[in-house]
Biopython code that builds the backbone (N, CA, C, O; Angstrom):
import numpy as np
from Bio.PDB.StructureBuilder import StructureBuilder

atoms = [
    (1, "MET", "N", (-37.915, 89.852, 0.780)),
    (1, "MET", "CA", (-37.887, 88.737, 0.050)),
    (1, "MET", "C", (-39.067, 87.850, 0.089)),
    (1, "MET", "O", (-39.423, 87.347, 1.155)),
    (2, "THR", "N", (-39.861, 87.576, -1.319)),
    (2, "THR", "CA", (-41.079, 86.870, -1.026)),
    (2, "THR", "C", (-40.780, 85.432, -1.379)),
    (2, "THR", "O", (-39.834, 85.234, -2.141)),
    (3, "ILE", "N", (-41.507, 84.350, -0.894)),
    (3, "ILE", "CA", (-41.578, 83.006, -1.225)),
    (3, "ILE", "C", (-41.925, 82.649, -2.538)),
    (3, "ILE", "O", (-43.061, 82.696, -3.011)),
    (4, "ALA", "N", (-40.836, 82.266, -3.140)),
    (4, "ALA", "CA", (-41.156, 81.595, -4.586)),
    (4, "ALA", "C", (-40.564, 80.653, -4.810)),
    (4, "ALA", "O", (-39.366, 80.632, -5.093)),
    (5, "PRO", "N", (-41.553, 79.369, -4.693)),
    (5, "PRO", "CA", (-40.919, 77.749, -4.666)),
    (5, "PRO", "C", (-39.851, 77.622, -5.935)),
    (5, "PRO", "O", (-38.868, 76.895, -5.794)),
    (6, "GLU", "N", (-40.084, 78.407, -7.286)),
    (6, "GLU", "CA", (-39.270, 78.004, -8.254)),
    (6, "GLU", "C", (-37.749, 78.713, -8.379)),
    (6, "GLU", "O", (-36.959, 78.590, -9.315)),
    (7, "ASP", "N", (-37.573, 79.558, -7.042)),
    (7, "ASP", "CA", (-36.197, 80.236, -6.743)),
    (7, "ASP", "C", (-35.508, 79.831, -6.000)),
    (7, "ASP", "O", (-34.278, 79.873, -6.042)),
    (8, "HIS", "N", (-36.452, 79.180, -4.859)),
    (8, "HIS", "CA", (-35.531, 78.516, -3.572)),
    (8, "HIS", "C", (-36.321, 77.285, -3.268)),
    (8, "HIS", "O", (-37.540, 77.186, -3.404)),
    (9, "PRO", "N", (-35.444, 76.286, -2.811)),
    (9, "PRO", "CA", (-35.941, 74.901, -2.496)),
    (9, "PRO", "C", (-36.938, 75.207, -1.350)),
    (9, "PRO", "O", (-36.861, 76.181, -0.601)),
    (10, "SER", "N", (-38.010, 74.115, -1.314)),
    (10, "SER", "CA", (-38.945, 74.259, -0.253)),
    (10, "SER", "C", (-38.751, 73.179, 0.634)),
    (10, "SER", "O", (-38.339, 72.056, 0.343)),
    (11, "ALA", "N", (-39.136, 73.679, 1.918)),
    (11, "ALA", "CA", (-39.115, 72.673, 3.131)),
    (11, "ALA", "C", (-40.427, 72.646, 4.047)),
    (11, "ALA", "O", (-41.417, 73.331, 3.792)),
    (12, "VAL", "N", (-40.342, 71.922, 4.961)),
    (12, "VAL", "CA", (-41.518, 72.208, 5.723)),
    (12, "VAL", "C", (-41.067, 72.251, 7.289)),
    (12, "VAL", "O", (-40.113, 71.563, 7.654)),
    (13, "ILE", "N", (-41.729, 73.021, 8.140)),
    (13, "ILE", "CA", (-41.546, 73.287, 9.706)),
    (13, "ILE", "C", (-42.807, 72.447, 10.454)),
    (13, "ILE", "O", (-43.995, 72.635, 10.193)),
    (14, "GLN", "N", (-42.410, 71.707, 11.208)),
    (14, "GLN", "CA", (-43.296, 71.191, 12.337)),
    (14, "GLN", "C", (-43.138, 71.507, 13.663)),
    (14, "GLN", "O", (-42.070, 71.320, 14.245)),
    (15, "VAL", "N", (-44.010, 71.922, 14.134)),
    (15, "VAL", "CA", (-44.288, 72.486, 15.442)),
    (15, "VAL", "C", (-45.431, 71.820, 16.030)),
    (15, "VAL", "O", (-46.428, 71.493, 15.388)),
    (16, "SER", "N", (-45.234, 71.598, 17.449)),
    (16, "SER", "CA", (-46.245, 71.130, 18.248)),
    (16, "SER", "C", (-47.468, 72.231, 18.537)),
    (16, "SER", "O", (-47.131, 73.389, 18.782)),
    (17, "SER", "N", (-48.874, 71.882, 18.511)),
    (17, "SER", "CA", (-49.956, 72.806, 18.477)),
    (17, "SER", "C", (-49.962, 73.371, 19.747)),
    (17, "SER", "O", (-50.622, 74.387, 19.965)),
    (18, "GLY", "N", (-49.192, 72.737, 20.754)),
    (18, "GLY", "CA", (-49.551, 73.175, 22.035)),
    (18, "GLY", "C", (-50.702, 72.921, 23.011)),
    (18, "GLY", "O", (-50.928, 73.348, 24.144)),
    (19, "ILE", "N", (-51.380, 72.051, 22.164)),
    (19, "ILE", "CA", (-52.451, 71.652, 22.867)),
    (19, "ILE", "C", (-52.478, 69.985, 22.763)),
    (19, "ILE", "O", (-52.637, 69.407, 21.688)),
    (20, "PRO", "N", (-52.282, 69.240, 24.148)),
    (20, "PRO", "CA", (-52.426, 67.842, 24.403)),
    (20, "PRO", "C", (-53.301, 66.975, 23.465)),
    (20, "PRO", "O", (-54.523, 67.127, 23.493)),
    (21, "GLY", "N", (-52.788, 66.164, 22.719)),
    (21, "GLY", "CA", (-53.562, 65.216, 22.109)),
    (21, "GLY", "C", (-53.638, 65.745, 20.714)),
    (21, "GLY", "O", (-54.209, 65.004, 19.915)),
    (22, "GLU", "N", (-53.200, 66.820, 20.288)),
    (22, "GLU", "CA", (-53.772, 67.263, 18.951)),
    (22, "GLU", "C", (-52.409, 67.203, 18.179)),
    (22, "GLU", "O", (-51.410, 67.422, 18.865)),
    (23, "SER", "N", (-52.227, 66.936, 16.840)),
    (23, "SER", "CA", (-51.351, 66.933, 16.120)),
    (23, "SER", "C", (-50.411, 68.183, 15.697)),
    (23, "SER", "O", (-50.845, 69.324, 15.859)),
    (24, "LYS", "N", (-49.171, 67.974, 15.175)),
    (24, "LYS", "CA", (-48.353, 69.037, 15.139)),
    (24, "LYS", "C", (-48.841, 70.050, 13.951)),
    (24, "LYS", "O", (-49.707, 69.640, 13.178)),
    (25, "ARG", "N", (-48.432, 71.052, 13.828)),
    (25, "ARG", "CA", (-48.947, 71.976, 13.099)),
    (25, "ARG", "C", (-47.622, 71.913, 11.980)),
    (25, "ARG", "O", (-46.419, 71.936, 12.242)),
    (26, "THR", "N", (-48.283, 71.827, 10.686)),
    (26, "THR", "CA", (-47.207, 72.095, 9.437)),
    (26, "THR", "C", (-47.060, 73.359, 8.986)),
    (26, "THR", "O", (-48.104, 73.979, 8.787)),
    (27, "ILE", "N", (-45.956, 73.942, 8.758)),
    (27, "ILE", "CA", (-45.721, 75.124, 8.048)),
    (27, "ILE", "C", (-44.979, 75.216, 6.845)),
    (27, "ILE", "O", (-43.755, 75.333, 6.897)),
    (28, "PRO", "N", (-45.567, 75.178, 5.801)),
    (28, "PRO", "CA", (-44.387, 75.406, 4.246)),
    (28, "PRO", "C", (-43.497, 76.378, 4.781)),
    (28, "PRO", "O", (-43.826, 77.155, 5.678)),
    (29, "CYS", "N", (-42.319, 76.347, 4.220)),
    (29, "CYS", "CA", (-41.259, 77.468, 4.154)),
    (29, "CYS", "C", (-40.205, 77.163, 2.873)),
    (29, "CYS", "O", (-40.039, 76.241, 2.075)),
    (30, "VAL", "N", (-39.700, 78.238, 3.093)),
    (30, "VAL", "CA", (-38.319, 78.307, 1.971)),
    (30, "VAL", "C", (-36.999, 77.987, 2.908)),
    (30, "VAL", "O", (-36.744, 78.584, 3.955)),
    (31, "PHE", "N", (-36.254, 76.986, 2.360)),
    (31, "PHE", "CA", (-34.893, 76.762, 2.855)),
    (31, "PHE", "C", (-33.747, 77.814, 2.162)),
    (31, "PHE", "O", (-33.446, 77.733, 0.971)),
    (32, "ASN", "N", (-33.232, 78.684, 2.971)),
    (32, "ASN", "CA", (-32.129, 79.652, 2.555)),
    (32, "ASN", "C", (-30.964, 79.262, 2.913)),
    (32, "ASN", "O", (-30.094, 80.122, 2.776)),
    (33, "GLY", "N", (-30.629, 78.262, 3.329)),
    (33, "GLY", "CA", (-29.283, 77.659, 3.889)),
    (33, "GLY", "C", (-28.904, 77.380, 5.296)),
    (33, "GLY", "O", (-29.786, 77.191, 6.134)),
    (34, "MET", "N", (-27.759, 77.345, 5.576)),
    (34, "MET", "CA", (-27.311, 77.309, 6.957)),
    (34, "MET", "C", (-26.097, 78.190, 7.051)),
    (34, "MET", "O", (-25.350, 78.433, 6.104)),
    (35, "HIS", "N", (-25.978, 78.604, 8.163)),
    (35, "HIS", "CA", (-24.831, 79.587, 8.624)),
    (35, "HIS", "C", (-24.216, 78.843, 10.024)),
    (35, "HIS", "O", (-24.950, 78.984, 11.002)),
    (36, "GLY", "N", (-23.302, 78.277, 10.191)),
    (36, "GLY", "CA", (-22.819, 77.445, 11.241)),
    (36, "GLY", "C", (-23.812, 76.279, 11.692)),
    (36, "GLY", "O", (-24.091, 75.383, 10.896)),
    (37, "LYS", "N", (-24.217, 76.299, 12.681)),
    (37, "LYS", "CA", (-25.530, 75.415, 13.241)),
    (37, "LYS", "C", (-26.791, 76.093, 13.043)),
    (37, "LYS", "O", (-27.808, 75.618, 13.548)),
    (38, "ARG", "N", (-26.831, 77.218, 12.321)),
    (38, "ARG", "CA", (-28.290, 78.097, 12.315)),
    (38, "ARG", "C", (-28.821, 77.643, 10.817)),
    (38, "ARG", "O", (-28.127, 77.674, 9.801)),
    (39, "LEU", "N", (-29.859, 77.319, 10.876)),
    (39, "LEU", "CA", (-30.790, 76.881, 9.648)),
    (39, "LEU", "C", (-31.540, 78.064, 9.374)),
    (39, "LEU", "O", (-32.362, 78.361, 10.241)),
    (40, "LEU", "N", (-31.448, 78.879, 8.287)),
    (40, "LEU", "CA", (-31.922, 79.832, 7.867)),
    (40, "LEU", "C", (-33.311, 79.741, 6.643)),
    (40, "LEU", "O", (-33.229, 79.419, 5.457)),
    (41, "LEU", "N", (-34.420, 80.107, 7.354)),
    (41, "LEU", "CA", (-35.760, 79.665, 6.668)),
    (41, "LEU", "C", (-36.484, 80.769, 6.666)),
    (41, "LEU", "O", (-36.323, 81.640, 7.521)),
    (42, "GLU", "N", (-37.494, 80.868, 5.562)),
    (42, "GLU", "CA", (-38.350, 81.905, 5.391)),
    (42, "GLU", "C", (-39.819, 81.488, 5.109)),
    (42, "GLU", "O", (-40.041, 80.775, 4.130)),
    (43, "THR", "N", (-40.889, 81.916, 5.960)),
    (43, "THR", "CA", (-42.139, 81.417, 6.359)),
    (43, "THR", "C", (-43.146, 82.523, 6.239)),
    (43, "THR", "O", (-42.697, 83.637, 6.512)),
    (44, "GLN", "N", (-44.516, 82.456, 5.862)),
    (44, "GLN", "CA", (-45.539, 83.508, 5.920)),
    (44, "GLN", "C", (-46.090, 83.496, 7.243)),
    (44, "GLN", "O", (-47.069, 84.198, 7.498)),
    (45, "GLU", "N", (-45.520, 82.720, 8.164)),
    (45, "GLU", "CA", (-46.181, 83.019, 9.822)),
    (45, "GLU", "C", (-44.824, 82.936, 10.527)),
    (45, "GLU", "O", (-43.797, 82.336, 10.211)),
    (46, "PRO", "N", (-45.211, 83.947, 11.888)),
    (46, "PRO", "CA", (-44.104, 83.994, 12.791)),
    (46, "PRO", "C", (-44.002, 82.903, 13.932)),
    (46, "PRO", "O", (-44.982, 82.506, 14.563)),
    (47, "LEU", "N", (-42.894, 82.527, 14.098)),
    (47, "LEU", "CA", (-42.694, 81.619, 15.132)),
    (47, "LEU", "C", (-42.149, 82.059, 16.404)),
    (47, "LEU", "O", (-41.221, 82.868, 16.377)),
    (48, "GLY", "N", (-42.599, 81.635, 17.524)),
    (48, "GLY", "CA", (-41.966, 82.383, 18.868)),
    (48, "GLY", "C", (-40.512, 81.531, 19.028)),
    (48, "GLY", "O", (-40.247, 80.344, 18.842)),
    (49, "ILE", "N", (-39.594, 82.820, 19.510)),
    (49, "ILE", "CA", (-38.533, 82.502, 20.032)),
    (49, "ILE", "C", (-38.504, 81.323, 20.974)),
    (49, "ILE", "O", (-39.513, 81.220, 21.671)),
    (50, "ARG", "N", (-37.701, 80.542, 21.121)),
    (50, "ARG", "CA", (-37.429, 78.987, 22.031)),
    (50, "ARG", "C", (-38.390, 78.089, 21.481)),
    (50, "ARG", "O", (-38.383, 76.980, 22.016)),
    (51, "THR", "N", (-39.272, 78.270, 20.499)),
    (51, "THR", "CA", (-40.098, 76.979, 19.863)),
    (51, "THR", "C", (-39.450, 76.065, 19.462)),
    (51, "THR", "O", (-38.587, 76.279, 18.610)),
    (52, "THR", "N", (-39.652, 74.909, 19.909)),
    (52, "THR", "CA", (-39.029, 73.619, 19.415)),
    (52, "THR", "C", (-39.577, 73.174, 18.129)),
    (52, "THR", "O", (-40.797, 73.055, 18.017)),
    (53, "ALA", "N", (-38.846, 72.935, 17.218)),
    (53, "ALA", "CA", (-39.167, 72.734, 15.720)),
    (53, "ALA", "C", (-38.446, 71.555, 15.251)),
    (53, "ALA", "O", (-37.407, 71.156, 15.778)),
    (54, "SER", "N", (-39.066, 70.956, 14.162)),
    (54, "SER", "CA", (-38.376, 70.023, 13.186)),
    (54, "SER", "C", (-38.677, 70.548, 11.872)),
    (54, "SER", "O", (-39.822, 70.926, 11.623)),
    (55, "VAL", "N", (-37.481, 70.623, 10.751)),
    (55, "VAL", "CA", (-37.595, 70.866, 9.649)),
    (55, "VAL", "C", (-37.178, 69.733, 8.699)),
    (55, "VAL", "O", (-36.088, 69.179, 8.842)),
    (56, "GLU", "N", (-38.023, 69.394, 7.750)),
    (56, "GLU", "CA", (-37.869, 68.154, 6.797)),
    (56, "GLU", "C", (-37.295, 69.136, 5.349)),
    (56, "GLU", "O", (-37.994, 69.973, 4.776)),
    (57, "PHE", "N", (-36.012, 68.806, 5.012)),
    (57, "PHE", "CA", (-35.571, 69.403, 3.745)),
    (57, "PHE", "C", (-34.837, 68.081, 2.914)),
    (57, "PHE", "O", (-34.375, 67.189, 3.626)),
    (58, "ASN", "N", (-34.754, 67.979, 1.806)),
    (58, "ASN", "CA", (-33.867, 67.097, 1.029)),
    (58, "ASN", "C", (-33.615, 65.680, 1.901)),
    (58, "ASN", "O", (-32.455, 65.411, 2.212)),
    (59, "ASP", "N", (-34.518, 64.932, 2.224)),
    (59, "ASP", "CA", (-34.417, 63.770, 2.961)),
    (59, "ASP", "C", (-33.656, 63.720, 4.240)),
    (59, "ASP", "O", (-33.129, 62.681, 4.636)),
    (60, "ALA", "N", (-33.595, 65.032, 4.987)),
    (60, "ALA", "CA", (-32.885, 65.054, 6.336)),
    (60, "ALA", "C", (-33.902, 65.906, 7.125)),
    (60, "ALA", "O", (-34.604, 66.807, 6.666)),
    (61, "MET", "N", (-33.855, 65.479, 8.335)),
    (61, "MET", "CA", (-34.781, 66.463, 9.428)),
    (61, "MET", "C", (-33.866, 67.109, 10.274)),
    (61, "MET", "O", (-32.963, 66.446, 10.785)),
    (62, "PHE", "N", (-33.971, 68.277, 10.486)),
    (62, "PHE", "CA", (-33.505, 69.054, 11.392)),
    (62, "PHE", "C", (-34.081, 69.343, 12.585)),
    (62, "PHE", "O", (-35.191, 69.871, 12.516)),
    (63, "LEU", "N", (-33.537, 69.099, 13.878)),
    (63, "LEU", "CA", (-34.209, 69.320, 14.928)),
    (63, "LEU", "C", (-33.629, 70.278, 15.816)),
    (63, "LEU", "O", (-32.467, 70.053, 16.154)),
    (64, "GLY", "N", (-34.305, 71.507, 16.356)),
    (64, "GLY", "CA", (-33.862, 72.412, 17.146)),
    (64, "GLY", "C", (-34.562, 73.431, 17.767)),
    (64, "GLY", "O", (-35.612, 73.004, 18.246)),
    (65, "GLU", "N", (-34.406, 74.473, 17.924)),
    (65, "GLU", "CA", (-35.342, 75.659, 18.605)),
    (65, "GLU", "C", (-34.850, 77.021, 17.722)),
    (65, "GLU", "O", (-33.725, 77.331, 17.331)),
    (66, "VAL", "N", (-36.088, 77.671, 17.577)),
    (66, "VAL", "CA", (-36.167, 79.122, 17.174)),
    (66, "VAL", "C", (-35.323, 80.062, 17.866)),
    (66, "VAL", "O", (-35.609, 80.275, 19.044)),
    (67, "VAL", "N", (-34.320, 80.676, 17.355)),
    (67, "VAL", "CA", (-33.447, 81.678, 18.093)),
    (67, "VAL", "C", (-33.792, 82.924, 17.570)),
    (67, "VAL", "O", (-33.388, 83.858, 18.262)),
    (68, "ALA", "N", (-34.527, 83.292, 16.379)),
    (68, "ALA", "CA", (-34.735, 84.617, 16.181)),
    (68, "ALA", "C", (-35.971, 84.388, 14.760)),
    (68, "ALA", "O", (-36.052, 83.461, 13.955)),
    (69, "CYS", "N", (-36.651, 85.407, 14.872)),
    (69, "CYS", "CA", (-37.833, 85.755, 14.028)),
    (69, "CYS", "C", (-37.880, 86.996, 13.667)),
    (69, "CYS", "O", (-38.183, 87.788, 14.559)),
    (70, "ASN", "N", (-37.628, 87.507, 12.399)),
    (70, "ASN", "CA", (-37.893, 88.891, 12.219)),
    (70, "ASN", "C", (-38.733, 88.914, 10.845)),
    (70, "ASN", "O", (-38.581, 88.171, 9.876)),
    (71, "LYS", "N", (-39.579, 89.871, 11.000)),
    (71, "LYS", "CA", (-40.338, 90.139, 9.899)),
    (71, "LYS", "C", (-39.754, 90.860, 8.804)),
    (71, "LYS", "O", (-39.140, 91.891, 9.079)),
    (72, "THR", "N", (-39.856, 90.434, 7.422)),
    (72, "THR", "CA", (-39.171, 90.861, 6.359)),
    (72, "THR", "C", (-39.923, 91.957, 5.429)),
    (72, "THR", "O", (-39.522, 93.006, 4.924)),
    (73, "THR", "N", (-41.245, 91.255, 5.404)),
    (73, "THR", "CA", (-42.129, 92.186, 4.468)),
    (73, "THR", "C", (-43.469, 92.037, 5.388)),
    (73, "THR", "O", (-43.445, 91.592, 6.535)),
    (74, "SER", "N", (-44.646, 92.479, 4.702)),
    (74, "SER", "CA", (-45.857, 92.579, 5.250)),
    (74, "SER", "C", (-46.425, 90.880, 5.508)),
    (74, "SER", "O", (-47.210, 90.593, 6.413)),
    (75, "ARG", "N", (-45.870, 89.893, 4.552)),
    (75, "ARG", "CA", (-46.157, 88.516, 4.517)),
    (75, "ARG", "C", (-45.178, 87.648, 4.970)),
    (75, "ARG", "O", (-45.485, 86.506, 5.311)),
    (76, "CYS", "N", (-43.932, 88.087, 5.020)),
    (76, "CYS", "CA", (-42.820, 87.191, 5.159)),
    (76, "CYS", "C", (-41.810, 87.193, 6.533)),
    (76, "CYS", "O", (-41.473, 88.283, 6.994)),
    (77, "TRP", "N", (-41.421, 86.146, 7.058)),
    (77, "TRP", "CA", (-40.755, 86.126, 8.121)),
    (77, "TRP", "C", (-39.329, 85.364, 8.019)),
    (77, "TRP", "O", (-39.288, 84.316, 7.374)),
    (78, "ASP", "N", (-38.378, 85.770, 8.524)),
    (78, "ASP", "CA", (-36.867, 85.304, 8.452)),
    (78, "ASP", "C", (-36.860, 84.523, 9.599)),
    (78, "ASP", "O", (-37.043, 85.175, 10.628)),
    (79, "ILE", "N", (-36.686, 83.175, 9.759)),
    (79, "ILE", "CA", (-36.534, 82.046, 11.022)),
    (79, "ILE", "C", (-35.245, 81.864, 11.263)),
    (79, "ILE", "O", (-34.660, 81.834, 10.181)),
    (80, "GLU", "N", (-34.509, 81.727, 12.159)),
    (80, "GLU", "CA", (-33.303, 81.179, 12.282)),
    (80, "GLU", "C", (-33.465, 79.826, 13.577)),
    (80, "GLU", "O", (-33.850, 80.019, 14.730)),
    (81, "LEU", "N", (-33.140, 78.769, 13.108)),
    (81, "LEU", "CA", (-33.156, 77.766, 14.013)),
    (81, "LEU", "C", (-31.891, 77.075, 14.225)),
    (81, "LEU", "O", (-31.179, 76.574, 13.355)),
    (82, "MET", "N", (-31.697, 77.105, 15.477)),
    (82, "MET", "CA", (-30.300, 76.642, 16.215)),
    (82, "MET", "C", (-30.544, 75.025, 16.185)),
    (82, "MET", "O", (-31.354, 74.463, 16.923)),
    (83, "VAL", "N", (-29.769, 74.399, 15.278)),
    (83, "VAL", "CA", (-30.015, 72.992, 14.991)),
    (83, "VAL", "C", (-29.135, 72.081, 16.040)),
    (83, "VAL", "O", (-27.911, 72.190, 16.113)),
    (84, "GLU", "N", (-29.854, 71.229, 16.792)),
    (84, "GLU", "CA", (-29.346, 70.486, 17.973)),
    (84, "GLU", "C", (-29.069, 68.891, 17.197)),
    (84, "GLU", "O", (-28.082, 68.249, 17.558)),
    (85, "HIS", "N", (-29.778, 68.458, 16.382)),
    (85, "HIS", "CA", (-29.661, 66.871, 15.778)),
    (85, "HIS", "C", (-30.129, 67.233, 14.064)),
    (85, "HIS", "O", (-30.928, 68.061, 13.626)),
    (86, "VAL", "N", (-29.240, 66.211, 13.352)),
    (86, "VAL", "CA", (-29.811, 66.305, 11.979)),
    (86, "VAL", "C", (-29.756, 64.525, 11.514)),
    (86, "VAL", "O", (-28.823, 63.737, 11.671)),
    (87, "LEU", "N", (-30.851, 64.334, 11.024)),
    (87, "LEU", "CA", (-31.165, 63.020, 10.928)),
    (87, "LEU", "C", (-31.333, 62.873, 9.494)),
    (87, "LEU", "O", (-32.196, 63.537, 8.922)),
    (88, "SER", "N", (-30.445, 61.908, 8.738)),
    (88, "SER", "CA", (-30.567, 61.660, 7.283)),
    (88, "SER", "C", (-31.418, 60.607, 7.009)),
    (88, "SER", "O", (-31.489, 59.940, 8.041)),
    (89, "GLY", "N", (-32.227, 60.028, 5.974)),
    (89, "GLY", "CA", (-32.920, 59.055, 5.756)),
    (89, "GLY", "C", (-32.226, 57.724, 6.504)),
    (89, "GLY", "O", (-32.658, 57.104, 7.476)),
    (90, "LEU", "N", (-31.074, 57.505, 5.767)),
    (90, "LEU", "CA", (-30.196, 56.370, 6.004)),
    (90, "LEU", "C", (-29.831, 56.205, 7.603)),
    (90, "LEU", "O", (-29.872, 55.110, 8.163)),
    (91, "GLN", "N", (-29.462, 57.454, 8.281)),
    (91, "GLN", "CA", (-29.207, 57.574, 9.729)),
    (91, "GLN", "C", (-30.350, 56.950, 10.275)),
    (91, "GLN", "O", (-30.189, 55.991, 11.030)),
    (92, "SER", "N", (-31.779, 57.464, 9.929)),
    (92, "SER", "CA", (-32.731, 57.158, 10.834)),
    (92, "SER", "C", (-33.222, 55.655, 10.708)),
    (92, "SER", "O", (-33.663, 55.006, 11.656)),
    (93, "LEU", "N", (-33.079, 55.165, 9.341)),
    (93, "LEU", "CA", (-33.159, 53.648, 9.254)),
    (93, "LEU", "C", (-32.284, 52.689, 10.315)),
    (93, "LEU", "O", (-32.674, 51.758, 11.020)),
    (94, "MET", "N", (-30.956, 53.273, 10.157)),
    (94, "MET", "CA", (-30.005, 52.375, 11.036)),
    (94, "MET", "C", (-30.359, 52.743, 12.408)),
    (94, "MET", "O", (-30.369, 51.783, 13.178)),
    (95, "ALA", "N", (-30.679, 53.986, 12.965)),
    (95, "ALA", "CA", (-30.696, 54.013, 14.353)),
    (95, "ALA", "C", (-32.136, 53.212, 14.747)),
    (95, "ALA", "O", (-32.211, 52.713, 15.870)),
    (96, "LEU", "N", (-33.280, 53.095, 13.812)),
    (96, "LEU", "CA", (-34.580, 52.339, 14.125)),
    (96, "LEU", "C", (-34.051, 50.794, 13.996)),
    (96, "LEU", "O", (-34.515, 49.970, 14.785)),
    (97, "ARG", "N", (-33.267, 50.462, 13.200)),
    (97, "ARG", "CA", (-32.931, 49.079, 13.258)),
    (97, "ARG", "C", (-32.221, 48.847, 14.473)),
    (97, "ARG", "O", (-32.537, 47.829, 15.089)),
    (98, "ALA", "N", (-31.326, 49.578, 14.950)),
    (98, "ALA", "CA", (-30.678, 49.261, 16.085)),
    (98, "ALA", "C", (-31.457, 49.072, 17.393)),
    (98, "ALA", "O", (-31.114, 48.321, 18.307)),
    (99, "GLN", "N", (-32.580, 49.870, 17.365)),
    (99, "GLN", "CA", (-33.557, 50.006, 18.583)),
    (99, "GLN", "C", (-34.447, 48.805, 18.423)),
    (99, "GLN", "O", (-34.865, 48.302, 19.465)),
    (100, "LEU", "N", (-34.858, 48.180, 17.088)),
    (100, "LEU", "CA", (-35.835, 46.869, 16.907)),
    (100, "LEU", "C", (-34.887, 45.644, 17.159)),
    (100, "LEU", "O", (-35.386, 44.617, 17.620)),
    (101, "LEU", "N", (-33.484, 45.701, 16.867)),
    (101, "LEU", "CA", (-32.686, 44.554, 17.360)),
    (101, "LEU", "C", (-32.039, 44.662, 18.820)),
    (101, "LEU", "O", (-31.214, 43.902, 19.327)),
    (102, "GLY", "N", (-32.590, 45.724, 19.320)),
    (102, "GLY", "CA", (-31.915, 45.659, 20.523)),
    (102, "GLY", "C", (-30.295, 46.087, 20.869)),
    (102, "GLY", "O", (-29.793, 45.945, 21.984)),
    (103, "GLU", "N", (-29.720, 46.535, 19.905)),
    (103, "GLU", "CA", (-28.289, 46.905, 19.673)),
    (103, "GLU", "C", (-28.188, 48.064, 20.731)),
    (103, "GLU", "O", (-29.120, 48.810, 21.030)),
    (104, "PRO", "N", (-26.925, 48.103, 21.248)),
    (104, "PRO", "CA", (-26.842, 49.280, 22.321)),
    (104, "PRO", "C", (-26.912, 50.378, 21.030)),
    (104, "PRO", "O", (-26.830, 50.170, 19.820)),
    (105, "ALA", "N", (-27.097, 51.627, 21.789)),
    (105, "ALA", "CA", (-27.184, 52.908, 21.074)),
    (105, "ALA", "C", (-26.144, 53.398, 20.378)),
    (105, "ALA", "O", (-26.260, 54.015, 19.319)),
    (106, "SER", "N", (-24.940, 53.106, 21.028)),
    (106, "SER", "CA", (-23.363, 53.292, 20.432)),
    (106, "SER", "C", (-23.282, 52.599, 19.109)),
    (106, "SER", "O", (-22.480, 53.118, 18.332)),
    (107, "SER", "N", (-23.952, 51.503, 18.653)),
    (107, "SER", "CA", (-23.763, 51.239, 17.392)),
    (107, "SER", "C", (-24.618, 51.764, 16.175)),
    (107, "SER", "O", (-24.521, 51.319, 15.031)),
    (108, "ALA", "N", (-25.567, 52.889, 16.625)),
    (108, "ALA", "CA", (-26.121, 53.562, 15.567)),
    (108, "ALA", "C", (-25.050, 54.536, 15.138)),
    (108, "ALA", "O", (-24.186, 54.891, 15.940)),
    (109, "PRO", "N", (-25.081, 54.966, 13.928)),
    (109, "PRO", "CA", (-24.195, 55.777, 13.407)),
    (109, "PRO", "C", (-24.268, 57.206, 14.170)),
    (109, "PRO", "O", (-25.280, 57.725, 14.640)),
    (110, "GLN", "N", (-22.985, 57.696, 14.176)),
    (110, "GLN", "CA", (-22.898, 59.172, 14.705)),
    (110, "GLN", "C", (-23.891, 60.197, 13.759)),
    (110, "GLN", "O", (-23.881, 59.984, 12.546)),
    (111, "MET", "N", (-24.547, 61.042, 14.161)),
    (111, "MET", "CA", (-25.119, 62.273, 13.240)),
    (111, "MET", "C", (-24.022, 62.824, 12.302)),
    (111, "MET", "O", (-22.962, 63.147, 12.839)),
    (112, "ALA", "N", (-24.120, 62.940, 11.242)),
    (112, "ALA", "CA", (-22.992, 63.614, 10.158)),
    (112, "ALA", "C", (-23.689, 64.681, 10.093)),
    (112, "ALA", "O", (-24.856, 64.904, 10.417)),
    (113, "ALA", "N", (-22.647, 65.524, 9.517)),
    (113, "ALA", "CA", (-23.300, 67.024, 8.879)),
    (113, "ALA", "C", (-23.822, 66.864, 7.443)),
    (113, "ALA", "O", (-23.408, 66.076, 6.593)),
    (114, "VAL", "N", (-24.706, 67.667, 7.349)),
    (114, "VAL", "CA", (-25.579, 67.470, 6.174)),
    (114, "VAL", "C", (-25.414, 68.658, 5.365)),
    (114, "VAL", "O", (-25.849, 69.692, 5.873)),
    (115, "TYR", "N", (-24.760, 68.765, 3.954)),
    (115, "TYR", "CA", (-24.592, 69.832, 3.397)),
    (115, "TYR", "C", (-26.134, 70.324, 2.874)),
    (115, "TYR", "O", (-26.476, 69.549, 1.981)),
    (116, "ALA", "N", (-26.808, 70.984, 3.037)),
    (116, "ALA", "CA", (-28.169, 71.435, 2.754)),
    (116, "ALA", "C", (-28.131, 72.611, 1.831)),
    (116, "ALA", "O", (-29.263, 72.957, 1.493)),
    (117, "ARG", "N", (-27.290, 73.231, 1.392)),
    (117, "ARG", "CA", (-27.450, 74.468, 0.501)),
    (117, "ARG", "C", (-26.970, 73.885, -0.621)),
    (117, "ARG", "O", (-25.815, 73.462, -0.556)),
    (118, "ARG", "N", (-27.721, 73.721, -1.900)),
    (118, "ARG", "CA", (-27.076, 73.486, -3.197)),
    (118, "ARG", "C", (-27.085, 74.506, -3.900)),
    (118, "ARG", "O", (-27.965, 75.356, -3.774)),
    (119, "ASN", "N", (-26.045, 74.609, -4.820)),
    (119, "ASN", "CA", (-25.963, 75.844, -5.903)),
    (119, "ASN", "C", (-26.443, 75.612, -7.177)),
    (119, "ASN", "O", (-26.404, 76.506, -8.023)),
]
sb = StructureBuilder()
sb.init_structure("model")
sb.init_model(0)
sb.init_chain("A")
sb.init_seg("    ")
for serial, (resi, resn, name, xyz) in enumerate(atoms, 1):
    if name == "N":
        sb.init_residue(resn, " ", resi, " ")
    sb.init_atom(name, np.array(xyz, "f"), 0.0, 1.0, " ", f" {name:<3s}", serial, name[0])
structure = sb.get_structure()
């Protein structure tokens, strides 16, 4: 499968550069859906297993760890990310508001499931 933005929704993976003081690496990718707690992505560069990453897609941020990386063609890699946390725009703002107002963390909203695959 090749990356074709017109056929699949695009997303962005961010990973640490691994060098202290340097910014995160941004990797464009294609969002292919979710299977349970696994985010299915396609990218043009491999990521190491156990790499901590964040994925931005449709006003949501998925935080997790790479659990699979398989080469599909000479230029494409299928990535599976085990999702630990999902933040949506509203949830992030409410959590930030709670932090700024000094409210207990329990008053921040619970993380809700995000339906990321659109037909």
